[in-house]
N, C-alpha and C positions, 0 to 999 in steps of 0.2 A: 555269420551276421555283418550288417553295414557300420563302417567306423564313420562316426560324425563328429564333425568339428563345432565348437561351441565357444563363446565368449559368454566366462561365468556370471558375469557382473557382480558387485559387490559381496552378496550373499553366499557366491561360490569361490570368493577367494581362498577362504578358509580350509575347504577343502584342496583345492588345488595347492596349496602350501604345504596342507598336511601330506599330500601324497609324494611331494617334493623330499619331504623330511624322511618317508619311508625308504626312498630311492637311494640314499646316500650313503656308501660303504665304503670303506678301506680297500682300494685297489682299484676302485671302478675308474672308468675313463674320465676326466675332466668334462663336469655337465655342468648343467643348470641347478644353481644352491639354493633352497628359501632365502638366504640372504642376497641374491641378487634382485629377488622381488621385492624384498626389505627394504633394500638400498634403492628400488625403484619408488618405493611407495613416499618417498619424500614429496611428490607432487601429489599424494591424498590417495583416498580409495577410489574413488571414480575413475582419475585418471590410470591407475592399476589396474583396475577391471578391464577398462578398456585394452590395454595392452598386454593381457593374457589370453592365450588361447588354449584349449583342450581337445584331445581327442580319445572317444570313449566308444568302448564296443560292448553291448549288452551292458550296459549301465556303468561299468569300470573305466577311469580314465586311464588310458595307456599312454599317452605323450602329453607334456605339458611345453608351451613356449611362451615367450617375453619377447614383445617387440620395444628393444631397448632402443628406441630411435626411429625414424621412417624407413631405415633402410636395412635395419640388422635385426633377423629373429632368433633368438637364444633359445636350443631347442634341446630337450630331451626325453626318455621313454621310460617304462618299467624297464627293469633289467631282465624278465625273463620275456619280454616282448622285443628284446633290442636288435632280435635278426629276423623279425615278424615280416615276411615280405608283402602281406596286404596293409600292413601298416605303413610300409615305407613308401608303399606306392599314392596310398593316400594321401601322405604327408606332403610327398612331393609333388601330386598334383593339385593340392590346396595351395600349396608355396609359389607356383609357378604360374598360375592361373589370376590374374589380377582381378578378375571378375569376384572371387572367391572374397577377397577384400583382407588378406593377410600381407603381401609386399607387393608396391605397387608396380608398374611397369618400370624399365632402367637399373640404374645402378642398385645391387642388393647384394647383402649378405647373410647366410645362414650358419648358425654354428651349431655343430652337432657333433655326438660323442664319436670318436675317432673308432672306426671299423663297422660302422653302421649300413646297411644297404642304403640309407637314407644319403650319405655320403657318394656312393658311386651312382645313384641314379643322377643326381645333381649332376657330377661330371659328365655322364653320357648325352645330358640334357645342354653341356656347351657351359658349364662353371667350372670357373677356374679356383686353383688355391689361391687364398690370399695370404698377406704375411704372417710370418711363424709366431708364435707367444711360447713362454715359457712357463708352464706349472713348476711352481715349488711345492716340497711338502715337508713337516715337521712331526715326526712320531710323539707323542704327548702321554707315553706309558712311564716315563722317568720326570723326575721333579724340574721345571725351569727353573734356569739362572737367576739373580737378580738384576734385573735392567739397569740400577746404576742408577735412576733419575726418578724423582719424584712424578709420580705416576697417579692421577685421579681419574675417578669413574664419573662422567658427565651425566648429571640429570638436568629439569628444567630449568632451575636457576642459573646454570652454566652455557646453556643452549648458547649463549650469544658467544662466547668463548668458542665452541667449537665450531659454530659456523665461519666465523672470522678467519680460524685455522685453516678450513678449508679453500676458502679464497683465496686464503695466502700461499696455500701451498699448489692450486693448482691455477694458471693462469685464465683460463676460460670458465672457472665456473662461477654459479651465480646462487650457489648454495645460502639459506639464509636462516636466521631461526623460527621463523615459520615454518620451513622445509624440515626442520630437526623435528619438532612437534608432532606433522605429519606423519613423519616416519616411525617416532616414537610412540604413534598410537595405533601403529599398523598389526598385524598378527605376527609378523616373523618377528617382529623386534621384543617380544615374550622370551627371546633364546639369545639375544642381543648385549651389546655394551659398547659405549664410546667411551674410548680413553683419551686423555691429553697429558702430555708429557711437559713437566718445567725442567729448565735449565737453572743454575747455580744463581743467579739473579731472580727467579721468579718470574720470567718470562715462559708464555706458552710456546714451545719452539716444534708439536710434532702432533699428530692424531690419529686414531685409526677407529675403524669400528667393526668389530669381531661379531660374526653369528654363528652360533650352534644350531646342529640341526638336532639335538637332543642328545643323551648319552649313549655313549660307545659309537657314535657317528661323527666323520670328519666335518669340522666348522672352517670356516672361511673367514678372511680378511676383505673386506670393501667398504670403503679404500682406504688406503694408509697414504699421509703424505708428511712433509716437513714443509714448515715457514721458509719462503724463498731468502729470508734474511739470515737463517741459521743452518744452513747445509753447510756439509763438509764438517760436521763435528761431531756425527755420532749417533746423531739423534734419530735417524732412521732404524739404525739396528736397535737403538733402545726401545723405541716404541712397538718394534715388532716382537722383541723379547718378549714385553710386555702383554703384548695381544698373545702369544702363544702362552703365555701362564695363565691370562683370561679366561681362555677357550679351554684351559685344560681344567680349572676349576669348576667350569661350565657341564665338564664329564665330558666334551670332544675326544675322541680318539685320535685325532692330528689334527695340524693346521693345514689349509690351503690359501695359497694365491697362486693369481696367473696375470704375467706382465708381458709387454711386447717385447721381444728377443733382441729388438733394436735398442731398448732400453737397458742398456748394460750397467749402468750405475744403481738402477733398481733392482736387477738380478743380482747384484754385488751386494745389495743391500740385505736380500733375503739370505744369501748364502751365509754372511757375517752373521746371521741371526740365527742359525743353523738349520735352514731350509734345505732339503735336497734338492736340485734340479732334475726334473723327470723330461720325457721324451717331449720336443717339441710338438703344439697342436697348431691346426690351422683351419681358419674358417672356409668356406665357399665361396666366391664371390662372383657375381653376375655383372660385367660392365654395361651391357645392355641386353635386352630380350634377343636371345640367338636366333630364336623361332617366332617372329611376329606375328600374330592370330591375322589371319586373312580376312581384311573388312569389306563388305559388299555393300 
């Protein structure tokens, strides 16, 4: 049977998120999570639908990709077809042909689970390895310690607080209250929470959004940030501990996060919050089309 790529549209987003939930399990390679789609949903349902790609065979979705920006495709597959050569060849054909509308010519990145044929095929096509990222995991089988700060779960009435903290934590962030409301209206947010930590003076100092994939499955932190004026005081550790506790309450089996290995402070913060570093992962990077199409 042929493998068909599709842009699911807003009506198909629920199915794409649903299969991503099914594919999460402890011990899986770091992969696209429903929470990644949920965080992208801040741009609205239409923009999210336009950024999602699915690959199906005989009516079954085998792979899901998220265009997380014009140059980055985040991709994963159903666990039982991770070594499927037909699927891998079709994925790479669609990713490397600019006329198929996934990635444009020139610089591009593909994030795919380690150990899949997709990684090898991209390498053969001239894609290099990109900078290393460090995945970190905390098991949630045991109760999580108290974070020792006041934590609030953010609802619509505090959306402005959450948005302001995001902008104060990331220099290039354009996150707004409207973005929060769009994200909270998305399908993945049914299994998510936004948390804010407050210091002894009552100032909002750190924030995180946690995304569950359902009971017994790993959840993710995406994103976590500390206000630039309140760093170096343990607030990052506190909000990360609170995130782990929140995911445990949601039924998650573990908490996952992934950060650039070059961000040593971030890696140290997650370790201080009880997360264990896993082997580094790397995207595949194309600086330019190594084999440009012949134009006549």
